[in-house]
C-alpha positions in Angstrom: -0.1 -0.1 0.0 3.0 2.4 0.8 4.7 1.6 -2.6 1.4 2.4 -4.4 1.0 5.8 -2.4 4.4 6.8 -3.2 3.5 7.3 -6.7 0.2 8.9 -6.1 -0.5 12.7 -6.4 -1.9 14.8 -3.6 -5.5 15.0 -4.9 -5.6 11.1 -5.2 -4.5 10.7 -1.5 -6.9 13.2 -0.3 -9.6 11.8 -2.3 -8.9 8.2 -0.8 -9.1 9.7 2.8 -12.0 11.4 2.4 -13.8 8.7 0.6 -12.9 6.0 2.9 -15.2 4.3 5.4 -14.3 5.4 9.2 -12.8 1.8 10.2 -10.3 2.0 7.4 -9.3 5.6 7.9 -6.7 5.0 10.7 -5.1 2.2 8.4 -4.9 4.9 5.5 -3.5 7.6 7.8 -0.7 5.6 9.2 0.2 4.4 5.7 0.1 8.1 4.3 2.5 9.1 7.4 5.0 6.0 6.4 5.0 7.0 2.7 6.3 10.4 3.6 6.1 11.8 -0.1 5.5 15.4 -0.5 1.7 14.7 -2.0 0.8 12.3 0.9 2.1 14.8 3.6 0.3 17.7 1.8 -3.0 15.5 1.8 -2.6 14.7 5.4 -2.2 18.4 6.2 -5.5 19.4 4.4 -7.4 16.3 5.7 -6.7 16.3 9.4 -8.6 18.9 11.3 -7.4 18.9 14.9 -10.4 20.7 16.2 -13.0 18.2 14.4 -11.4 14.7 13.8 -12.2 12.0 16.5 -9.3 11.5 19.2 -8.5 8.2 18.2 -7.6 9.4 14.6 -5.2 12.2 15.6 -3.5 9.8 18.2 -3.0 7.2 15.3 -1.6 10.0 13.1 0.7 11.3 15.9 2.0 7.9 17.0 2.7 7.0 13.5 4.8 10.0 13.3 6.6 9.3 16.5 7.3 5.6 15.4 8.5 6.6 12.1 12.1 4.9 11.6 13.5 7.7 9.3 11.4 11.0 9.5 11.7 13.8 7.0 12.0 17.5 8.3 8.4 17.8 6.3 6.8 15.4 8.7 8.1 17.2 11.8 6.9 20.4 10.2 3.3 19.0 9.7 3.2 18.1 13.4 4.5 21.4 14.8 1.9 23.4 12.5 -1.1 21.0 13.8 -0.4 21.7 17.5 0.6 25.3 17.1 -1.6 27.8 18.9 -4.8 25.3 19.0 -7.1 24.4 21.7 -6.6 20.8 21.9 -7.7 17.9 24.0 -5.3 17.0 26.8 -4.4 13.6 25.6 -4.0 14.9 21.9 -1.6 17.6 23.2 0.4 15.4 25.2 0.6 12.7 22.4 1.7 15.5 20.3 4.5 16.9 22.6 5.8 13.3 22.9 5.9 12.9 19.4 7.6 16.1 18.7 10.6 14.8 20.9 10.8 11.4 19.1 10.7 13.1 15.7 13.6 15.6 16.8 15.6 12.9 18.4 15.3 10.9 15.2 16.1 13.6 12.9 19.1 14.4 14.9 20.6 10.5 14.6 20.3 11.3 10.8 22.5 14.3 11.3 19.8 16.8 10.6 19.9 18.7 13.9 20.9 21.7 12.1 17.5 21.8 10.1 15.3 25.0 11.0 12.3 22.8 11.7 14.6 20.6 14.2 15.4 23.9 15.8 12.0 25.0 15.9 10.7 21.7 17.7 13.5 21.8 20.3 12.5 25.5 20.9 8.9 24.5 21.2 9.8 22.0 24.0 12.3 24.2 25.9 9.9 27.2 25.7 6.9 25.0 26.8 8.9 23.7 29.7 9.9 27.1 30.9 6.3 28.5 30.7 4.6 25.4 32.1 3.0 26.1 35.4 1.1 22.9 36.0 3.2 19.7 37.2 1.3 17.5 34.7 2.6 19.7 31.8 6.1 19.9 33.0 6.3 15.9 33.2 5.0 15.7 29.7 7.9 18.0 28.5 10.3 16.3 30.3 9.3 13.1 28.8 9.5 14.6 25.2 13.0 15.4 26.1 13.7 12.0 26.9 12.4 11.0 23.5 14.8 13.5 22.0 18.0 12.4 23.9 19.8 15.8 23.0 23.1 16.1 25.1 22.7 19.8 25.3 19.4 19.4 27.3 21.0 17.2 30.0 21.5 20.5 32.2 18.0 21.3 31.9 17.1 17.8 33.0 19.4 17.8 36.2 17.9 21.1 37.3 14.4 19.5 37.3 15.7 16.3 38.8 17.4 17.9 41.8 15.0 20.5 42.3 11.5 19.6 41.4 8.6 18.1 43.2 8.4 14.4 43.2 6.5 13.7 39.9 9.1 16.3 38.1 12.0 14.3 39.8 10.6 11.0 38.6 10.2 12.4 35.1 13.6 13.9 34.8 15.5 11.0 36.2 13.4 8.6 33.8 14.6 10.8 31.1 18.1 10.7 32.0 18.1 6.8 32.3 17.6 6.7 28.5 20.8 8.5 27.7 23.8 6.1 26.4 26.7 5.7 28.9 29.1 8.2 27.2 26.6 11.1 27.9 26.3 10.2 31.6 29.2 12.6 32.7 30.8 13.0 36.2 28.3 16.3 36.4 25.4 13.9 35.9 26.7 11.5 38.6 27.6 14.0 40.8 23.8 15.1 41.0 22.4 11.5 41.2 24.8 11.0 44.1 23.1 13.9 45.8 19.7 12.7 45.1 20.4 9.0 46.1 22.4 10.1 49.4 19.6 13.1 50.1 22.3 15.5 50.6 20.0 18.5 50.1 16.5 17.3 50.6 14.3 14.1 51.0 13.3 12.4 47.7 10.8 9.7 47.1 12.0 6.0 47.2 11.4 5.5 43.3 13.5 8.6 42.7 16.5 7.7 44.8 16.5 4.1 43.3 16.4 5.6 39.7 19.4 7.7 40.7 21.2 4.7 41.9 20.4 2.9 38.8 21.9 5.5 36.8 25.2 5.3 39.0 25.3 1.7 38.5 24.6 1.2 35.0 27.0 3.7 33.5 30.7 2.5 34.0 30.3 3.0 37.7 33.2 4.0 40.1 34.0 1.4 42.5 33.4 4.1 45.3 29.7 4.5 44.0 29.0 0.9 44.0 30.5 0.5 47.8 28.7 3.8 48.9 25.4 2.5 47.5 25.8 -1.0 49.2 26.9 0.7 52.6 23.7 2.8 52.3 21.4 0.0 52.2 22.4 -1.1 55.8 20.3 2.0 56.8 17.5 1.8 54.5 14.1 0.1 55.2 14.1 -3.6 54.1 12.1 -3.1 50.9 14.2 -0.6 49.3 17.6 -2.3 50.4 16.2 -5.5 49.1 15.6 -4.0 45.8 19.0 -2.3 45.3 21.0 -5.5 46.7 19.2 -7.8 43.8 20.0 -4.9 41.3 23.7 -5.3 42.1 23.6 -9.0 42.1 21.8 -9.1 38.7 24.8 -6.9 37.0 27.0 -9.9 37.9 24.8 -12.3 36.0 24.3 -9.9 32.6 27.3 -10.5 30.4 26.2 -7.2 28.6 26.4 -5.3 31.7 28.9 -2.5 31.8 29.7 -2.9 35.5 30.2 -6.6 35.6 34.0 -6.5 36.3 33.8 -3.7 38.9 31.0 -5.7 40.8 33.0 -8.8 40.6 36.1 -7.1 42.2 33.9 -5.5 44.9 32.0 -8.7 45.9 35.7 -10.2 46.4 36.0 -8.0 49.5 34.1 -10.0 52.7 33.6 -6.5 54.3 31.1 -6.1 51.6 29.9 -9.4 50.4 28.6 -10.9 53.5 25.7 -12.0 55.6 25.0 -8.9 57.1 24.5 -7.1 53.9 22.8 -9.5 51.6 20.2 -11.1 54.3 17.6 -8.5 53.7 14.2 -10.2 53.8 12.1 -7.7 51.7 9.4 -8.9 49.4 10.8 -6.6 46.5 12.6 -8.3 43.7 14.7 -7.3 40.6 15.4 -9.8 37.9 16.8 -9.8 34.5 17.7 -12.6 32.3 18.1 -13.5 28.6 15.7 -14.6 26.2 17.8 -15.1 23.1 21.5 -15.1 23.1 23.5 -14.9 19.7 26.8 -13.7 18.4 25.4 -10.1 17.6 22.3 -10.1 19.6 21.0 -10.6 23.3 17.4 -10.1 24.1 16.6 -9.9 27.7 13.5 -9.9 29.9 13.8 -7.9 33.1 11.0 -7.6 36.1 11.2 -5.1 38.9 8.9 -5.0 41.7 9.2 -2.5 44.4 7.0 -2.9 47.4 5.9 -0.7 50.5 6.7 -1.8 53.9 3.3 -2.9 54.6 3.2 -5.2 51.6 1.6 -2.8 49.1 3.1 -2.8 45.5 4.7 0.6 44.8 6.0 0.2 41.3 6.6 -2.8 38.8 8.5 -2.6 35.6 8.3 -5.3 33.0 11.0 -4.9 30.2 12.0 -6.3 26.9 15.3 -5.2 25.8 17.7 -5.7 22.8 21.4 -5.4 23.3 23.6 -5.5 20.2 27.4 -4.0 19.9 27.0 -1.8 22.9 23.6 -0.3 22.0 20.4 -1.0 23.8 17.0 -0.8 22.3 13.9 -1.0 24.5 11.7 -2.9 22.5 8.8 -3.0 25.2 8.9 -1.4 28.7 5.7 -1.2 30.8 5.5 0.5 34.2 2.8 0.5 36.8 2.9 2.7 39.5 0.7 3.2 42.6 1.6 6.2 45.0 -0.3 7.6 48.3 -1.2 4.0 49.5 0.7 4.5 52.7 -2.2 6.8 54.0 -4.7 4.3 52.7 -3.0 1.3 54.4 -2.4 3.5 57.6 1.6 3.4 57.2 3.8 6.2 58.2 6.0 8.1 55.7 9.9 8.2 56.1 11.0 11.5 58.0 11.0 14.5 55.6 9.2 12.6 52.8 6.5 14.5 51.1 3.0 12.8 51.4 2.1 12.0 47.6 -1.5 12.0 46.4 -3.2 9.0 46.0 -2.8 7.7 42.4 -2.2 4.7 40.1 -1.2 4.7 36.6 1.1 3.1 33.9 3.7 4.3 31.4 4.9 2.4 28.4 8.0 2.7 26.0 8.2 1.1 22.8 11.2 0.8 20.5 12.8 3.6 22.4 9.6 6.0 22.2 7.9 6.9 25.4 4.3 7.0 25.2 2.2 9.5 27.1 1.3 8.2 30.6 -2.1 6.7 31.5 -3.7 7.5 34.8 -6.1 4.8 36.1 -7.2 7.1 39.0 -6.1 10.1 40.8 -7.4 11.0 44.2 -9.7 9.2 46.7 -12.9 10.2 45.1 -11.8 9.0 41.6 -10.5 5.8 43.0 -14.0 5.2 44.6 -15.7 6.1 41.4 -13.3 3.8 39.2 -14.0 0.8 41.8 -17.7 1.0 41.7 -18.2 1.9 37.9 -15.4 -0.4 36.6 -16.1 -1.6 33.1 -13.6 -4.5 33.3 -12.3 -3.5 29.9 -8.5 -3.3 29.6 -7.0 0.0 28.6 -5.4 0.1 25.1 -2.0 1.4 25.2 -1.0 1.6 21.5 -2.8 0.1 18.7 -1.8 0.5 14.9 0.2 -0.3 12.0 4.2 1.1 12.1 6.9 1.0 9.2 9.8 -0.1 11.4 12.3 -0.6 8.1 12.3 1.4 4.8 15.8 0.9 3.2 16.5 1.6 -0.6 20.0 1.2 -1.9 21.7 0.8 -5.4 25.0 -1.3 -5.4 27.5 -1.1 -8.3 29.0 -4.2 -9.2 32.5 -4.9 -10.7 31.1 -5.9 -13.9 29.6 -2.6 -14.5 26.0 -3.6 -13.7 24.0 -2.4 -10.6 21.8 -4.0 -8.4 18.7 -2.2 -6.7 17.9 -3.4 -3.1 14.7 -2.7 -1.2 14.0 -3.7 2.3 10.7 -2.8 4.1 9.3 -4.2 7.5 6.1 -3.1 9.1 4.7 -4.0 12.4 1.0 -4.5 13.4 1.0 -3.8 17.2 -2.0 -4.1 19.8 -0.9 -3.5 23.4 -3.4 -3.1 26.3 -2.9 -3.0 29.9 -5.1 -3.4 33.0 -4.9 -2.6 36.7 -7.6 -3.9 39.1 -7.5 -3.1 42.6 -9.8 -4.1 45.4 -9.5 -2.4 48.7 -11.9 -4.8 50.4 -10.2 -8.1 49.3 -6.4 -6.3 49.5 -5.8 -7.6 46.1 -4.0 -6.0 43.1 -4.0 -7.5 39.6 -2.1 -6.1 36.7 -2.0 -7.6 33.2 -0.2 -6.6 29.8 -1.0 -8.1 26.7 1.1 -7.5 23.8 0.1 -8.9 20.2 2.2 -8.4 17.3 3.0 -9.2 13.7 6.0 -8.4 11.7 6.1 -8.4 7.9 9.3 -8.0 6.2 9.6 -7.8 2.3 13.1 -7.9 0.5 13.8 -7.2 -3.1 17.2 -7.3 -5.0 16.7 -6.4 -8.7 19.5 -6.5 -11.6 18.3 -4.6 -14.7 20.4 -4.2 -17.7 20.2 -4.4 -21.4 21.5 -8.0 -21.4 19.7 -9.7 -18.7 17.2 -9.0 -15.8 16.9 -10.9 -12.5 14.8 -10.6 -9.4 15.4 -12.1 -6.1 12.4 -11.7 -3.6 11.7 -12.8 0.1 8.8 -12.3 2.3 8.8 -12.9 5.8 5.9 -12.8 8.5 6.0 -13.6 12.2 3.3 -13.3 14.6 3.6 -13.4 18.5 1.7 -12.9 21.4 2.7 -12.2 25.1 0.6 -12.0 28.0 2.3 -10.8 31.6 -0.1 -11.3 34.6 0.8 -10.4 38.3 -1.6 -11.1 41.4 -0.8 -9.8 44.9 -2.6 -10.4 47.8 -2.1 -8.1 50.9 -4.5 -9.6 53.3 -1.9 -11.9 54.9 1.7 -11.8 55.9 3.8 -12.5 54.0 2.3 -11.1 50.9 1.2 -13.9 48.3 2.3 -13.0 45.0 1.7 -15.0 41.5 3.5 -14.1 38.4 2.6 -15.5 35.2 4.5 -14.8 31.8 2.7 -16.7 28.8 3.8 -16.7 25.3 1.8 -18.2 22.4 3.1 -20.3 19.8 4.9 -18.3 17.1 3.9 -18.7 13.5 6.9 -18.0 11.4 6.4 -17.9 7.6 
């Protein structure tokens, strides 16, 4: 369909979009974004009216742009124009800002940072961040900077990480975690030490743990590892258990940057002893390989952080790919529940600000952070959701994405030339659900990820003397379900985790 659209004129694409039935329009919009021809982008510009179109169609357009493997400056220009100065629904505005960050980052990876439209995109995010008064808006701009991953924005992220309120600190540290090791400078590590050791003020558990992870995952200094381990002796059991398991995990992963340093430190009996590693919290951190080849390692990781009373504070399930020192977060889903301490009658740590009662989730796919989804915010909202729950899972992302789009002409020694084309498309349907029962003291979370990948490869030799074509088509379908069931009514907490992978048809 994309190949067909590449040869179409603007009026044909526009006519197609306008005449299509409602149920096929999202597919046509995704295909037009993936085509990225001048005609298709001009047709989209005329067709999409951000004040009239249904929210689902606008989200499809923005996510298709955000996931585009090699976006053009014209695509970013179109997104910025559609967002500029309009009164938009909050979820469309949030998706739009997150998409701008992703487009800016990908254009800079293509060495197109100098384009005027890229500078306009960066300016839109930074100006918006400076002018944002609501905490929720500041968080979205910080997540957008995380998608862009521009080294020059690191000082801005550090400032918000150290001085912002809890949600802002969490978003800024989360954005910093996405930068590759060469950009985690001594200045970044200095700020992370201050957050972890709470030198200037108290920070939430999750923010301190994120700071510790940045220190441990990016060529750590032996001093940092030792200080983090020493600090666990003064922490509450859950936080200490989580951190100690993080350290032990780094010894198992052969792709981990700190493996050698950790091994040396663990040789010291003053550190590696029963006193340190006998913490008995319920929290856990696990990471293990799913596939290992010479060039690629794929891993599954699961982090569960509990409160002292046994309530789940945060869970992160992560599928990552490691290749030649690079990491791609294929899928990362985070569930978070905060403010539960007051609901369960627990006391906060000294100096810790009392967070608002809230549960939500955030997801990252193919290194693109999506806008966060809030399940409930505040006690009244919780009660309404509990009483009026539809039982339907929340759709996180659903659609068709062009993952690969490669076109190359190779001259041969004989004087002939071969044209190579490779396209890869992904159909994705990811939904998540969080079901909490205050009365039965149970929490259930489930993530369902269904995907189908289609790849089309063609090599063509065309000369006056002979013609030859080699073509291969590959299709893979897969479905992964990850469920957690936690019961707090008894001690110790009962926990059931299930990861199900359906049979993978490969054609």
